[in-house]
N, CA, C and O of each residue as an XYZ file, in Angstrom:
300
protein
N     -21.958     30.315     33.053
C     -21.961     31.397     34.056
C     -23.304     30.475     35.539
O     -24.465     30.092     35.390
N     -22.636     30.456     36.454
C     -23.396     29.894     37.778
C     -24.738     31.145     37.902
O     -24.742     32.295     37.463
N     -25.797     30.409     38.660
C     -26.692     31.184     38.819
C     -26.921     31.787     40.056
O     -26.753     31.139     41.089
N     -27.248     32.829     40.072
C     -26.509     33.532     41.640
C     -27.846     33.044     42.369
O     -28.854     32.531     41.883
N     -27.461     33.440     43.987
C     -27.638     32.597     45.007
C     -27.637     33.626     46.399
O     -26.718     33.956     47.149
N     -29.010     33.951     46.386
C     -28.963     35.097     47.342
C     -28.691     34.371     48.907
O     -28.071     33.339     49.162
N     -29.381     35.296     49.815
C     -28.924     34.229     51.406
C     -29.221     33.242     51.938
O     -28.752     32.329     52.618
N     -30.952     33.920     51.083
C     -31.867     32.300     51.606
C     -31.425     31.065     50.640
O     -32.186     30.108     50.499
N     -30.365     31.114     50.086
C     -30.038     29.702     49.800
C     -30.456     29.669     48.230
O     -29.977     28.816     47.483
N     -31.516     30.796     47.702
C     -32.185     30.262     46.443
C     -31.984     30.440     45.351
O     -32.916     31.151     44.975
N     -31.260     30.227     44.438
C     -31.888     30.859     42.986
C     -32.625     31.339     42.775
O     -33.576     31.193     43.544
N     -32.787     32.196     41.707
C     -33.681     32.492     41.043
C     -35.355     31.721     40.672
O     -36.461     32.100     41.057
N     -35.073     30.803     39.992
C     -36.212     30.078     39.684
C     -36.587     28.941     40.748
O     -37.667     28.353     40.696
N     -35.822     28.734     41.509
C     -36.094     28.257     43.276
C     -36.971     28.891     43.759
O     -38.046     28.444     44.160
N     -36.521     30.264     43.777
C     -37.373     30.923     44.305
C     -39.168     31.871     43.777
O     -40.158     32.390     44.293
N     -38.591     31.573     42.509
C     -39.901     32.321     41.612
C     -41.024     30.842     41.941
O     -42.176     31.025     42.334
N     -40.430     29.372     41.694
C     -40.872     28.398     41.841
C     -41.874     28.457     43.500
O     -43.074     28.185     43.553
N     -41.020     28.872     44.715
C     -41.745     28.829     45.535
C     -42.363     30.074     45.791
O     -43.307     29.918     46.566
N     -42.247     30.917     45.542
C     -43.513     32.064     45.654
C     -44.831     32.151     44.701
O     -45.653     33.068     44.693
N     -44.832     30.768     43.762
C     -45.702     31.170     42.998
C     -46.798     29.399     43.583
O     -47.973     29.341     43.223
N     -46.148     28.120     44.485
C     -46.264     27.826     45.518
C     -46.843     28.474     46.461
O     -47.926     27.927     46.672
N     -46.725     29.148     46.981
C     -47.116     29.964     48.280
C     -48.138     31.108     47.689
O     -48.614     31.925     48.477
N     -48.416     31.149     46.521
C     -50.002     32.037     46.244
C     -50.817     30.938     45.892
O     -51.923     31.259     45.457
N     -50.523     29.481     45.975
C     -51.359     28.408     45.709
C     -51.383     27.848     43.780
O     -52.199     27.095     43.248
N     -50.183     28.555     43.136
C     -50.296     27.586     42.251
C     -49.496     26.493     41.643
O     -48.351     26.904     41.833
N     -49.451     26.006     41.381
C     -48.418     24.761     40.582
C     -48.073     24.387     39.487
O     -48.934     24.246     38.619
N     -46.864     24.147     39.242
C     -45.829     24.204     37.978
C     -46.211     23.298     37.528
O     -46.124     22.416     38.383
N     -46.797     22.752     36.248
C     -47.150     21.841     35.312
C     -46.465     22.049     33.940
O     -46.248     23.124     33.380
N     -46.218     21.011     33.585
C     -45.285     21.223     32.158
C     -45.397     19.983     31.074
O     -45.063     18.805     31.202
N     -46.079     20.790     29.793
C     -46.798     19.533     29.175
C     -46.394     19.617     27.937
O     -46.219     20.765     27.527
N     -46.090     18.334     26.858
C     -45.307     18.722     25.968
C     -46.294     18.772     24.948
O     -47.374     18.205     25.117
N     -45.989     19.501     23.728
C     -47.228     19.765     22.376
C     -46.641     19.126     21.389
O     -45.470     18.768     21.516
N     -47.136     18.951     20.589
C     -46.566     19.060     19.008
C     -46.288     19.872     18.696
O     -46.896     20.881     19.052
N     -45.070     19.963     17.738
C     -43.805     20.800     17.164
C     -45.137     20.999     15.844
O     -45.835     20.063     15.457
N     -45.209     22.031     15.474
C     -46.261     22.601     14.335
C     -45.291     22.340     12.962
O     -45.667     21.913     11.871
N     -43.847     22.757     13.398
C     -42.922     23.133     12.479
C     -42.598     21.783     11.771
O     -42.057     21.862     10.667
N     -42.890     20.470     12.325
C     -42.381     19.409     11.960
C     -42.388     18.929     10.868
O     -43.524     18.522     10.622
N     -41.657     18.743     10.004
C     -41.844     17.738      8.357
C     -43.207     17.559      8.386
O     -44.062     18.171      7.746
N     -43.347     16.595      9.248
C     -44.811     15.285      9.209
C     -45.624     15.253     10.359
O     -46.100     14.413     11.122
N     -45.607     16.619     10.184
C     -46.404     17.272     11.426
C     -48.125     17.007     10.536
O     -49.013     16.171     10.699
N     -48.019     17.771      9.924
C     -49.318     17.908      8.725
C     -49.901     16.149      7.805
O     -50.860     15.771      7.132
N     -49.245     15.853      8.080
C     -49.281     14.323      7.151
C     -49.981     13.452      8.634
O     -50.789     12.524      8.676
N     -49.353     14.124      9.635
C     -49.728     13.026     11.005
C     -51.321     13.592     10.998
O     -52.150     12.808     10.538
N     -51.820     14.959     11.500
C     -52.437     15.410     11.725
C     -54.134     15.268     10.611
O     -55.347     15.146     10.779
N     -53.028     15.404      9.386
C     -54.333     14.988      8.330
C     -54.994     13.491      8.778
O     -56.175     13.150      8.839
N     -54.150     12.979      8.975
C     -54.231     10.815      8.906
C     -55.141     11.406     10.280
O     -56.363     11.556     10.294
N     -54.255     11.672     11.332
C     -55.653     10.938     12.443
C     -57.196     12.031     12.622
O     -58.141     11.884     13.397
N     -56.907     13.331     11.361
C     -58.223     13.982     11.067
C     -59.233     13.124     10.269
O     -60.454     13.221     10.393
N     -58.551     12.221      9.385
C     -59.553     11.275      8.496
C     -60.112     10.075      9.084
O     -61.113      9.459      8.716
N     -58.885      9.689     10.595
C     -59.406      8.336     11.016
C     -60.734      9.025     11.928
O     -61.586      8.274     12.404
N     -60.780      9.971     12.045
C     -62.112     10.406     13.491
C     -63.107     10.793     12.630
O     -64.274     10.847     13.017
N     -62.692     11.151     11.174
C     -64.041     11.823     10.627
C     -65.136     10.455     10.684
O     -64.912      9.259     10.497
N     -66.391     11.181     11.021
C     -67.507     10.580     10.875
C     -67.864      9.415     12.062
O     -68.784      8.597     12.064
N     -66.712      9.658     13.149
C     -67.026      8.693     14.165
C     -68.068      8.995     15.741
O     -67.751      9.974     16.416
N     -69.009      8.295     16.117
C     -69.753      9.140     16.845
C     -68.758      9.827     18.027
O     -69.138     10.808     18.665
N     -67.475      9.215     18.238
C     -66.836      9.984     19.653
C     -66.287     11.307     18.722
O     -65.954     12.374     19.239
N     -66.274     11.205     18.158
C     -65.636     12.740     17.239
C     -66.839     13.917     17.387
O     -66.547     15.077     17.679
N     -68.068     13.525     17.177
C     -69.627     14.273     17.052
C     -69.833     14.436     18.456
O     -70.564     15.335     18.873
N     -69.127     13.475     19.376
C     -69.972     13.714     21.131
C     -68.868     15.199     21.187
O     -69.238     16.309     21.570
N     -67.886     14.951     20.845
C     -66.774     15.976     21.546
C     -67.086     17.270     20.420
O     -66.843     18.414     20.803
N     -67.553     17.077     19.223
C     -67.502     18.594     18.651
C     -69.238     19.385     19.596
O     -69.312     20.456     20.197
N     -70.302     18.395     19.378
C     -71.553     18.703     20.869
C     -70.765     19.304     21.781
O     -70.955     20.520     21.810
N     -69.887     18.882     22.597
C     -69.225     19.730     23.796
C     -69.046     20.724     24.061
O     -69.499     21.297     25.052
N     -68.172     21.274     23.038
C     -67.493     21.913     22.922
C     -68.565     22.833     22.304
O     -69.161     23.498     23.152
N     -68.886     22.996     21.245
C     -70.256     23.627     20.689
C     -71.107     23.773     21.525
O     -71.722     24.788     21.199
N     -71.645     23.241     22.695
C     -72.561     23.699     24.293
C     -71.752     24.194     25.109
O     -72.361     24.789     25.998
N     -70.269     24.240     25.265
C     -69.576     25.186     26.467
C     -69.027     26.850     25.492
O     -68.746     27.978     25.898
N     -69.080     26.258     24.168
C     -68.661     27.852     23.721
C     -70.189     28.630     23.504
O     -70.267     29.817     23.189
N     -70.878     28.121     23.633
C     -72.943     28.546     23.181
C     -73.068     28.902     25.373
O     -73.891     29.760     25.692
N     -72.661     28.556     25.963
C     -72.402     28.807     27.759
C     -71.378     30.244     28.007
O     -71.566     31.153     28.816
N     -70.232     30.080     26.994
C     -69.213     31.047     27.233
C     -70.005     32.819     26.746
O     -70.104     33.876     27.368
N     -70.524     32.277     25.026
C     -71.064     33.672     24.899
C     -72.687     34.277     25.755
O     -73.149     35.392     26.001
N     -73.021     33.242     25.928
C     -74.088     33.477     27.324
C     -73.827     34.213     28.117
O     -74.367     35.299     28.329
N     -72.918     33.702     28.697
C     -71.995     34.846     30.040
C     -71.945     36.048     29.492
O     -72.441     37.025     30.054
N     -71.146     36.133     27.960
C     -70.644     37.429     27.736
C     -71.435     38.511     27.645
O     -70.941     39.621     27.448
C-alpha cells in the first residue's frame, strides 16, 4: 500500500523530518548491540575481561562517577 502524499508532495515521514529540521532537530541513526543475540553475553564478557585493570578503563569510570556526582549535586 503506497504512502499517502498530500498537496505539499511529501509523505508523512518526509513531513515529519522537515518539521523536526525546522525545529532545529537533526535525525541521527545508530546501531546498537542486539542484547538477544546468542553470542552477546560471551562477547561482552570477553571485552570486560580485556578492560579489567586497564588504566583507560579506570579513567573512564572516574569520569562517569564525577559526572554523576555533578548531576546529583544539581538535583
